N, C-alpha and C positions, 0 to 999 in steps of 0.2 A: 502493499498500499504505499504512495506518495505521501510526504509529510503535509500538503497541504488536504488530502484526502482523513489523513490521520488528524488532523487539527479540527478539522470539521467535524468528524467521527465526535470528538470531544467535547466540542460546544452543543452538539447537537444534543446528546448526554448530559451535559451539565445544565443549560436552560432548564426545564420541566423540573429540576430539583431546586434551582432555584427561585422559581418564580411561584413554584406551590407553596398554599399557605402555610407556616411553621413557625416556629420561636420567634425565629429573625423578625419575618415579616409583623409579627406580633408585639413585639418590642417597638420596633421601629414605628410602625404607626401609631402606637399608643403615646409616645414620647414627643411625637409631631404633633399630635393631634390635644394633647394632655400640658405640653410644654411649650419650648420652642421650637423654631427651626435649627438652630444650631447648635442643640442640644441631639436632636434629630439626626443630623447630618454627622454631627459625632458618631452615637451607635452605629451610624453606618458604617462609617469609615473603620470603627473597630470591626463590625461583622465582616469587610472586605479584607481587613489585615489578617484576619484570623482564616480566613476562606485562605487565602494565599498561604498561611503557615502550614497548614493542614495539606493542603496543593502538593508544596514542596516535599513534606514528609512523604505524603504517598507517592509522587511521582519519583522521587530519588529515594526508596525503599527503606526510610527508616522506619516506616511501622513495624518492621520487623522487631525492633524490640520490644514492644506491646504483645506479639506474636509470643516472642519465647517468653513472655514474664507474665502470665494470666494475671497472678492477681495485683498488677501495679492495672493494667485496664478495668477488671473488677473494682478496685478504688477507687480507679479516675469516673466511671460511670455511676459510683454511690456518691463519691461530692459533688459530677454534674446535675447528678437527677436531683439533688438536696437543694442545690442553689435555686432549680429551675419553682420547686415545690416551694421554699422563701418568696422568690419574687411573686407569686402567684398567692402565699398567704398575706404579704404587704399591700397588694392592692384589694385585695378582699377588705383588711382592715381599715385602708384610708379611704374607701367607696365613697364616702358619705364626706372627708373629709376637705374645706374650699382651698383652692389653689393657691394659696399666700405667701407659700416657701418661694425664695429666691429661684432661679431655676439652676436648674445641677449644674456644676463647673463641668466642662468641655471632657477635661482629662477622667472624671468620674464615669461617664456618658460613653468613649470612649472605652473603657476598660466594660463597661457593662456590656456592650457588643461585641468585645474579643470574647467574655464567658459565653455569651449568649452563643453565638456560632462554635465555639468550641464542646458547648454541653448539649450541641444540636444532632439531635439521633439522626434525623436526614442527611444532615453532615457527614457523621459517622460511615453510615450506609453510602454515600456517593462514595467520596476519597476513601474507604476501606476496601469496595468492592467494586462498583462500576469502574472508576477513573484507570484502577489496576487492570481494569480489563481492557477498558479501549485503547488504554496506554500501555503496550508488553513492555518489557525491562528492557528487549535487546534495539528501542528505537536509541538514535542517537540523543547526547545530552540538551544540543541543540533545540530539537522538538521537543526534548520534555519540560526546557527551560520556554520556549514558545506558549507550550502547552500550560501551562504555568502562568504566564501573561497573561493570554487569552482569556481561564477563568477568572483573572484579575479586572481585568476590562469589564467583563461579564457582568460581573457579582458588583464592582462600581456603577456602572450604569441603571442596572435594576434596583441595586437598594439606596442609591444616593436619591434615582426617580421616586421611591415611596416616601424619603423624607421630605421631598418636595410638594410632592402633591396633598399630604395628608395634614404637613402644616401651613397650608393656606387657611386664609383669615375665613373662609364658610365653612371647612371643615371644622377647624377650633371653634368657631360656634354653635353649629351642631355640635360638638364635643362636647361641652361644656353645660348643654341641656342634658343630655344623657348619659354622663358621666357617671353619678353610680350603678344603675345597670351595665353598664359599658365595663368597670372599674371590676363589678364579680362574675361576668361573664369570663372576659381576659384572665380575671385570676385564677378560674375555675380552669380553665383550658392549660395553663401553663405548672397548676397544682397536678393535675391530673397526667401531663407530659413527664413531670418532675419523677414522681410514683412510679411511673411506667418504666422509665428508664433506672430508676435505682434499683427496680426490684426484677428488671427480666435480667434475666441471664444472658 
């Protein structure tokens, strides 16, 4: 298969995983609607950065460390699941709290984006199996590097677009009216995802 065809296959495999709703989408959309555009963009950039890291790990074979140390993979899964569940619980507890606190610092928002993607079961499934299947280890280093760059570019286009869309004034006004119910729905989804991740072997 030519390098162009290989990269096309990687992109076609990645796009459905990126745009299908999941923890990253929920976190970015919620941050954008409830907070500021700057915070939402910081979260989105954190998601993109973590995706790039996961792509490098998968493409260049560093993921074999987890394969040789199952206890480490289990510990990471439990910690990541607990974090998602905590985010969900916090949303439930603050569902009716007025948005009077100052906007979240960009560094903290970026870190939340990083953690969200690193704990994302969809990301683990894609980078752990789909990507390695569509990009064989025999591919040249240049093709692997191009595949990582392509994934980062596609991720940035999608996640930054979500942040911009949901941080529009119209969306924020709608969110202000629907905040209690939406926070509980989003909190429930995150909590269920976190518990499922932590308990699923």
